[in-house]
Backbone as a chain_set.jsonl record, in Angstrom:
{"seq": "MQKIFLLCGVPGSGKTWVATQLRDKFHYCENDDYIGNDYGAELIKESRNAPKAILATCPFAERDLRDRLERAGCEVIPVFVLEDGQTVRKRYEAREQRPIPSQHITRSISIKNRASEWGAFGGKSTEVLEFLRKVPDASTSD", "coords": {"N": [[20.875, -65.423, 23.056], [20.595, -68.967, 22.628], [20.422, -71.079, 19.762], [17.845, -73.135, 18.913], [17.497, -76.335, 18.133], [14.822, -78.16, 17.0], [13.609, -80.978, 17.32], [11.78, -83.005, 15.793], [8.995, -85.374, 15.455], [7.33, -88.499, 15.202], [6.114, -90.477, 18.119], [8.374, -93.012, 18.751], [9.887, -92.766, 16.57], [12.666, -92.189, 16.843], [13.845, -89.918, 18.017], [14.47, -89.394, 20.537], [16.774, -91.36, 20.881], [18.456, -90.17, 18.921], [19.061, -87.563, 19.993], [20.226, -88.269, 22.607], [22.745, -89.462, 21.797], [23.968, -87.124, 20.997], [24.582, -85.544, 23.322], [26.934, -84.418, 24.25], [27.401, -82.489, 22.308], [25.074, -80.596, 22.259], [22.928, -78.887, 24.439], [20.545, -80.597, 26.052], [17.141, -80.953, 25.953], [14.573, -82.62, 26.934], [11.243, -83.524, 25.884], [9.752, -85.204, 27.609], [10.704, -84.634, 30.059], [9.737, -82.519, 31.088], [6.881, -82.946, 31.526], [3.676, -81.801, 32.732], [4.734, -79.275, 33.087], [5.061, -75.829, 31.369], [6.229, -76.597, 28.593], [7.193, -74.94, 26.651], [7.998, -72.571, 27.687], [9.658, -73.151, 29.447], [11.718, -74.012, 27.539], [12.369, -71.388, 26.202], [13.569, -70.054, 28.478], [15.705, -71.721, 29.017], [16.984, -71.214, 26.718], [18.161, -68.962, 27.147], [19.993, -69.059, 29.191], [21.564, -71.421, 28.419], [24.614, -73.136, 27.543], [25.495, -74.079, 25.361], [23.876, -74.543, 22.045], [20.649, -75.545, 21.813], [18.91, -78.644, 21.822], [15.858, -80.072, 21.111], [13.354, -82.015, 22.109], [10.604, -82.727, 20.171], [7.473, -84.212, 20.145], [5.033, -83.695, 19.405], [2.689, -81.081, 18.424], [4.437, -79.48, 16.779], [4.362, -77.108, 15.222], [2.957, -74.9, 16.789], [4.59, -74.771, 18.942], [7.108, -74.038, 17.654], [6.229, -71.702, 16.632], [5.626, -70.153, 18.85], [8.127, -70.096, 20.024], [9.56, -68.636, 18.272], [8.297, -66.117, 18.443], [9.097, -65.132, 20.894], [11.659, -64.573, 20.37], [13.394, -66.441, 19.702], [15.894, -68.329, 17.791], [14.763, -70.756, 15.675], [15.553, -73.983, 14.451], [14.125, -76.293, 12.707], [14.037, -80.181, 12.631], [13.502, -83.127, 11.208], [12.552, -86.31, 12.187], [12.118, -88.86, 10.374], [10.701, -91.937, 9.95], [9.622, -94.974, 8.665], [6.312, -96.5, 9.0], [6.311, -99.153, 9.933], [8.616, -99.541, 11.282], [8.593, -97.481, 13.237], [6.254, -98.431, 14.557], [7.319, -100.769, 15.345], [9.588, -100.132, 17.27], [7.97, -98.408, 19.032], [6.289, -100.061, 20.27], [8.134, -101.944, 21.401], [9.226, -100.317, 23.384], [7.224, -99.326, 24.751], [5.754, -101.591, 25.631], [3.0, -101.917, 24.615], [0.491, -101.771, 22.116], [0.818, -99.633, 19.637], [-0.668, -96.512, 19.352], [-2.996, -95.958, 16.631], [-3.243, -93.254, 15.721], [-0.728, -92.271, 15.649], [0.846, -93.695, 13.727], [-0.661, -92.629, 11.662], [-0.227, -89.998, 11.678], [2.485, -89.803, 11.045], [2.653, -89.532, 8.24], [1.706, -86.716, 8.076], [3.604, -85.524, 9.353], [5.867, -85.636, 7.843], [5.13, -84.384, 5.53], [5.052, -81.899, 7.007], [7.642, -81.259, 7.303], [8.42, -80.949, 4.6], [6.946, -78.59, 3.969], [8.051, -76.725, 5.544], [10.495, -76.821, 4.592], [12.632, -77.938, 5.864], [15.171, -79.948, 7.255], [14.933, -83.417, 7.115], [14.763, -87.087, 7.781], [15.72, -90.53, 8.136], [16.197, -91.771, 11.385], [19.294, -92.303, 11.462], [20.281, -90.762, 9.618], [19.405, -88.112, 10.573], [21.115, -87.853, 12.922], [23.601, -87.681, 11.771], [23.476, -85.263, 10.128], [22.907, -83.555, 12.45], [25.397, -83.951, 13.59], [27.287, -82.728, 12.158], [26.428, -79.842, 12.466], [27.771, -76.847, 13.122], [29.823, -75.774, 15.875], [29.828, -73.14, 16.782], [27.075, -71.725, 18.116], [25.677, -69.717, 19.292], [22.969, -67.283, 18.823], [22.863, -64.39, 16.903]], "CA": [[19.944, -66.381, 23.026], [21.057, -69.893, 21.9], [19.551, -71.516, 18.874], [17.009, -74.422, 19.268], [17.122, -77.225, 17.101], [13.565, -78.776, 17.237], [13.729, -82.48, 16.874], [10.353, -83.338, 15.47], [8.952, -86.658, 15.04], [6.149, -89.328, 16.101], [6.642, -91.304, 19.254], [9.015, -94.27, 18.255], [10.54, -92.395, 15.314], [13.964, -91.999, 17.043], [14.098, -88.566, 18.526], [15.287, -89.579, 21.875], [18.194, -91.926, 20.418], [19.418, -89.356, 18.19], [19.396, -86.53, 21.012], [21.097, -88.846, 23.505], [24.057, -89.463, 20.845], [24.527, -85.666, 20.753], [24.534, -84.823, 24.625], [28.315, -83.46, 24.109], [27.377, -81.208, 21.316], [24.16, -79.778, 22.335], [22.148, -78.744, 25.581], [19.488, -81.493, 25.483], [15.983, -80.665, 26.65], [13.786, -83.791, 26.632], [9.991, -83.111, 26.222], [9.212, -85.88, 28.752], [11.182, -84.16, 31.423], [9.021, -81.244, 31.351], [5.495, -83.054, 31.614], [3.374, -80.943, 33.751], [5.29, -77.913, 32.94], [4.925, -75.3, 30.123], [7.596, -76.728, 27.805], [7.693, -73.783, 25.581], [8.406, -71.375, 28.711], [11.127, -73.716, 29.612], [12.816, -73.777, 26.424], [12.611, -70.035, 26.367], [14.29, -69.805, 29.57], [16.929, -72.608, 28.737], [17.719, -70.633, 25.406], [18.828, -67.805, 27.637], [21.121, -69.761, 29.916], [22.256, -72.483, 28.156], [26.169, -73.038, 27.271], [25.36, -74.249, 23.77], [22.905, -74.851, 21.154], [19.754, -76.481, 22.44], [18.377, -79.872, 21.228], [14.77, -80.243, 22.092], [12.642, -83.1, 21.37], [8.82, -82.425, 20.184], [6.558, -85.074, 19.572], [3.612, -83.324, 19.057], [2.213, -79.679, 18.149], [5.45, -78.736, 16.537], [3.899, -75.781, 14.8], [2.539, -74.229, 17.878], [5.858, -74.546, 19.803], [8.143, -73.256, 16.878], [5.866, -70.293, 16.716], [5.947, -69.395, 20.294], [9.437, -69.706, 20.455], [9.999, -67.557, 17.385], [7.605, -65.038, 18.858], [9.965, -64.994, 22.195], [12.965, -64.28, 19.724], [14.432, -67.559, 19.503], [16.221, -68.961, 16.526], [14.428, -72.284, 15.737], [15.784, -74.812, 13.335], [13.329, -77.687, 12.836], [14.786, -81.183, 12.079], [12.483, -84.086, 11.305], [12.898, -87.818, 12.141], [10.96, -89.554, 9.403], [10.798, -93.192, 9.763], [8.436, -95.724, 8.002], [5.378, -96.946, 9.873], [6.588, -100.221, 10.459], [9.742, -99.04, 12.135], [7.86, -96.818, 14.429], [5.524, -99.3, 15.248], [8.414, -101.735, 16.222], [10.211, -99.224, 18.269], [7.087, -97.834, 20.032], [5.893, -101.288, 20.987], [9.173, -102.472, 22.113], [9.599, -99.515, 24.474], [6.119, -99.121, 25.564], [5.228, -102.775, 25.87], [1.61, -101.876, 24.259], [0.241, -101.407, 20.801], [1.034, -98.03, 19.292], [-2.048, -95.825, 18.875], [-3.176, -95.782, 15.153], [-2.936, -91.781, 15.08], [1.004, -92.19, 15.592], [1.249, -94.01, 12.206], [-1.202, -91.792, 10.566], [0.481, -88.582, 11.927], [3.753, -89.816, 10.392], [2.364, -88.733, 6.932], [1.585, -85.279, 8.176], [4.807, -85.092, 9.839], [6.704, -85.639, 6.506], [4.468, -83.078, 4.863], [5.402, -80.543, 7.464], [9.142, -81.123, 6.951], [8.449, -80.384, 3.403], [6.363, -77.502, 3.836], [8.915, -75.891, 6.116], [11.935, -76.737, 4.037], [13.336, -78.441, 6.988], [16.042, -81.308, 6.958], [14.331, -84.651, 7.403], [15.509, -88.113, 7.298], [15.929, -91.609, 8.948], [17.135, -91.277, 12.596], [20.631, -92.081, 11.444], [20.518, -89.66, 8.729], [19.241, -86.882, 11.209], [22.204, -87.784, 13.652], [24.741, -87.347, 10.79], [23.121, -84.035, 9.858], [23.192, -82.709, 13.446], [26.845, -83.965, 14.011], [27.856, -81.603, 11.351], [26.286, -78.394, 12.877], [28.931, -76.021, 13.566], [29.746, -75.734, 17.437], [29.305, -71.992, 17.057], [25.754, -71.878, 17.97], [25.036, -68.406, 19.489], [22.377, -66.424, 17.851], [23.257, -63.039, 16.85]], "C": [[20.594, -67.753, 22.268], [19.974, -70.282, 20.792], [19.121, -72.773, 19.486], [16.856, -75.108, 17.997], [16.017, -78.065, 17.724], [13.344, -79.999, 16.452], [12.208, -82.843, 16.881], [10.172, -84.775, 14.935], [7.899, -87.521, 15.874], [6.9, -89.953, 17.11], [7.174, -92.448, 18.563], [9.746, -94.092, 17.031], [12.166, -92.503, 15.549], [14.715, -90.747, 17.623], [15.153, -88.685, 19.788], [16.709, -90.313, 21.719], [18.96, -91.074, 19.922], [19.999, -88.3, 19.233], [20.384, -87.078, 21.871], [22.553, -89.069, 22.878], [24.776, -88.324, 20.81], [24.567, -84.938, 22.048], [25.891, -84.076, 24.821], [28.151, -82.256, 23.363], [26.35, -80.338, 21.716], [23.603, -79.735, 23.891], [20.897, -79.571, 25.249], [18.36, -81.253, 26.402], [14.818, -81.863, 26.227], [12.355, -83.258, 26.927], [9.366, -83.894, 27.372], [9.647, -85.452, 30.112], [10.437, -82.889, 31.921], [7.428, -81.379, 31.153], [4.975, -82.364, 32.667], [3.687, -79.58, 33.929], [5.096, -77.269, 31.593], [6.516, -75.453, 29.438], [8.12, -75.492, 27.226], [8.431, -72.613, 26.38], [9.754, -71.919, 29.124], [12.271, -73.748, 28.843], [13.537, -72.345, 26.159], [13.594, -69.775, 27.262], [15.66, -70.42, 29.576], [17.816, -71.917, 27.64], [18.55, -69.32, 26.081], [20.126, -67.95, 28.442], [21.926, -70.939, 29.452], [23.815, -72.584, 27.398], [26.25, -73.116, 25.883], [24.2, -74.406, 23.237], [21.991, -75.882, 21.881], [19.201, -77.686, 21.36], [17.294, -80.267, 21.9], [13.928, -81.192, 21.209], [11.03, -82.513, 21.188], [7.928, -83.504, 19.213], [5.294, -84.816, 18.894], [3.431, -81.564, 18.945], [3.635, -78.736, 17.842], [5.336, -77.203, 15.832], [3.718, -74.644, 15.702], [3.729, -73.872, 18.808], [6.885, -74.059, 18.906], [7.472, -71.925, 16.762], [5.971, -69.459, 17.93], [7.257, -69.3, 20.619], [10.156, -68.739, 19.483], [9.557, -66.174, 17.824], [8.538, -64.298, 20.054], [11.315, -64.758, 21.62], [13.994, -65.271, 19.541], [14.796, -68.109, 18.254], [15.896, -70.504, 16.487], [14.731, -72.885, 14.506], [15.205, -76.128, 13.324], [14.01, -78.849, 12.057], [13.848, -82.117, 12.161], [13.006, -85.308, 11.265], [11.767, -88.61, 11.398], [11.295, -90.923, 9.166], [9.695, -93.984, 9.116], [7.567, -96.269, 9.191], [5.675, -98.326, 10.719], [7.849, -100.231, 11.434], [9.302, -98.406, 13.246], [7.132, -97.754, 15.209], [6.268, -100.455, 16.194], [9.255, -101.234, 17.377], [9.36, -98.821, 19.454], [6.724, -99.046, 20.847], [6.932, -101.978, 21.699], [9.312, -101.606, 23.485], [8.247, -99.361, 25.392], [5.298, -100.337, 25.988], [3.653, -102.746, 25.576], [1.802, -101.465, 22.767], [0.428, -99.785, 20.803], [-0.33, -97.568, 18.82], [-2.197, -95.643, 17.38], [-2.902, -94.361, 14.76], [-1.615, -91.571, 14.849], [1.221, -92.66, 14.3], [0.544, -93.089, 11.281], [-0.543, -90.44, 10.663], [1.924, -88.767, 11.227], [3.741, -89.17, 8.805], [2.308, -87.209, 7.071], [2.79, -84.721, 8.523], [5.862, -84.744, 8.65], [6.253, -84.497, 5.712], [5.01, -81.815, 5.578], [6.866, -80.17, 7.269], [9.324, -80.452, 5.78], [7.945, -78.827, 3.341], [7.362, -76.386, 4.627], [10.101, -75.621, 5.511], [12.945, -77.168, 4.917], [14.161, -79.675, 6.78], [15.061, -82.34, 7.618], [14.883, -85.979, 6.872], [15.342, -89.387, 8.466], [16.605, -91.129, 10.357], [18.495, -91.398, 12.639], [21.203, -91.232, 10.726], [20.459, -88.315, 9.551], [20.621, -86.712, 12.268], [23.376, -87.325, 12.963], [24.484, -86.033, 10.525], [23.336, -83.219, 11.296], [24.674, -82.759, 14.141], [27.524, -82.943, 13.055], [27.458, -80.162, 11.468], [27.46, -77.827, 13.483], [28.953, -75.718, 14.981], [29.442, -74.089, 17.619], [27.95, -71.671, 16.946], [25.038, -70.674, 18.806], [24.165, -67.696, 18.489], [22.715, -64.947, 18.038], [21.884, -62.111, 16.377]], "O": [[21.149, -67.5, 21.199], [18.813, -69.882, 20.877], [19.754, -73.396, 20.339], [16.271, -74.67, 17.007], [16.189, -78.621, 18.808], [12.996, -80.077, 15.273], [11.552, -82.943, 17.918], [10.962, -85.311, 14.158], [7.656, -87.271, 17.055], [8.129, -90.014, 17.076], [6.43, -92.94, 17.715], [10.214, -95.062, 16.435], [12.901, -92.845, 14.622], [15.939, -90.618, 17.674], [16.279, -88.205, 19.922], [17.684, -89.911, 22.354], [20.13, -91.027, 20.303], [21.215, -88.151, 19.353], [21.44, -86.452, 21.961], [23.512, -88.802, 23.602], [25.995, -88.322, 20.637], [24.587, -83.71, 21.975], [25.897, -83.109, 25.582], [28.647, -81.175, 23.679], [26.638, -79.153, 21.554], [23.934, -80.709, 24.567], [20.237, -79.28, 24.252], [18.576, -81.337, 27.611], [14.291, -81.821, 25.115], [12.138, -82.643, 27.971], [8.522, -83.339, 28.075], [9.086, -85.821, 31.144], [10.588, -82.381, 33.032], [6.715, -80.448, 30.777], [5.721, -82.233, 33.638], [3.113, -78.817, 34.706], [4.959, -78.03, 30.635], [7.539, -74.794, 29.624], [9.284, -75.1, 27.314], [9.268, -71.864, 25.875], [10.786, -71.249, 29.138], [13.439, -73.592, 29.198], [14.733, -72.12, 25.973], [14.591, -69.213, 26.809], [16.639, -69.828, 30.031], [19.044, -71.985, 27.603], [19.49, -68.79, 25.489], [21.09, -67.186, 28.395], [22.883, -71.359, 30.104], [23.915, -71.772, 26.478], [26.959, -72.355, 25.225], [23.284, -74.417, 24.058], [22.437, -76.881, 22.446], [19.141, -77.474, 20.149], [17.386, -80.743, 23.032], [13.822, -81.179, 19.982], [10.432, -81.927, 22.09], [7.787, -83.555, 17.991], [4.684, -85.501, 18.073], [4.27, -80.893, 19.546], [3.922, -77.672, 18.39], [6.189, -76.326, 15.966], [4.23, -73.549, 15.467], [3.799, -72.776, 19.363], [7.777, -73.522, 19.563], [8.231, -70.956, 16.798], [6.342, -68.286, 17.968], [7.609, -68.474, 21.461], [11.176, -68.13, 19.806], [10.269, -65.187, 17.639], [8.666, -63.075, 20.11], [12.218, -64.739, 22.456], [15.178, -65.052, 19.287], [13.832, -68.4, 17.547], [16.553, -71.354, 17.088], [14.243, -72.405, 13.482], [15.772, -77.05, 13.911], [14.517, -78.613, 10.961], [13.202, -82.089, 13.208], [13.876, -85.553, 10.43], [10.676, -88.897, 11.891], [12.101, -91.191, 8.275], [8.643, -93.344, 9.106], [8.101, -96.464, 10.283], [5.346, -98.522, 11.889], [7.893, -101.054, 12.348], [9.69, -98.855, 14.325], [7.343, -97.888, 16.414], [5.96, -100.884, 17.306], [9.545, -101.955, 18.332], [9.774, -98.837, 20.614], [6.864, -99.01, 22.069], [6.576, -102.643, 22.672], [9.492, -102.176, 24.561], [8.297, -99.291, 26.62], [4.26, -100.177, 26.631], [2.969, -103.516, 26.25], [2.82, -100.995, 22.26], [0.233, -98.973, 21.708], [-1.003, -98.194, 18.001], [-1.248, -95.024, 16.899], [-2.403, -94.128, 13.659], [-1.249, -90.793, 13.968], [1.91, -91.893, 13.627], [1.063, -92.773, 10.211], [-0.35, -89.815, 9.62], [2.472, -87.729, 10.856], [4.636, -88.48, 8.316], [2.841, -86.5, 6.217], [3.114, -83.601, 8.127], [6.541, -83.718, 8.606], [7.075, -83.698, 5.265], [5.371, -80.824, 4.943], [7.258, -79.014, 7.105], [10.138, -79.534, 5.681], [8.56, -77.98, 2.693], [7.36, -75.219, 4.236], [10.746, -74.585, 5.677], [14.102, -76.785, 4.744], [13.67, -80.485, 5.994], [14.446, -82.021, 8.635], [15.387, -86.064, 5.752], [14.864, -89.146, 9.575], [17.436, -90.222, 10.399], [19.112, -90.838, 13.545], [22.358, -90.848, 10.913], [21.303, -87.447, 9.325], [21.132, -85.602, 12.421], [24.153, -86.579, 13.559], [25.515, -85.389, 10.721], [23.985, -82.177, 11.207], [25.097, -81.949, 14.967], [28.486, -82.351, 13.544], [27.983, -79.309, 10.753], [28.065, -78.437, 14.365], [27.853, -75.318, 15.364], [28.805, -73.768, 18.623], [27.513, -71.344, 15.843], [23.817, -70.735, 18.95], [24.604, -67.515, 17.353], [22.823, -64.398, 19.134], [21.975, -60.89, 16.259]]}, "num_chains": 1, "name": "protein.A"}
């Protein structure tokens, strides 16, 4: 099975931007591509067949997804995109052309706490990009 780098952060934090910059390095699984399907099951299946480590975006329910993947035997490395509320609001509203729901801003605090609780790497989108660029290419779990 391949490692799964779980890219966590609130909508508008920059997860998709980071992931698209790394398409050559990782097998990218965008959460939005699996709407209506069981994302966890799809990631488990992908981890068995992907030619390189997986980079999967996770805007919500990161604890449930991580636990499920680990129960299936996947090696999960959570990485958190942590942007300030003003940056998230600006990006979200530019992309969605509507106001950001207040819970996304509030959740940015709990996301920061989760990164700390898990001892996971967290930083601004540019810092996360640099961190993931340095991940060794030998990505198969043993």
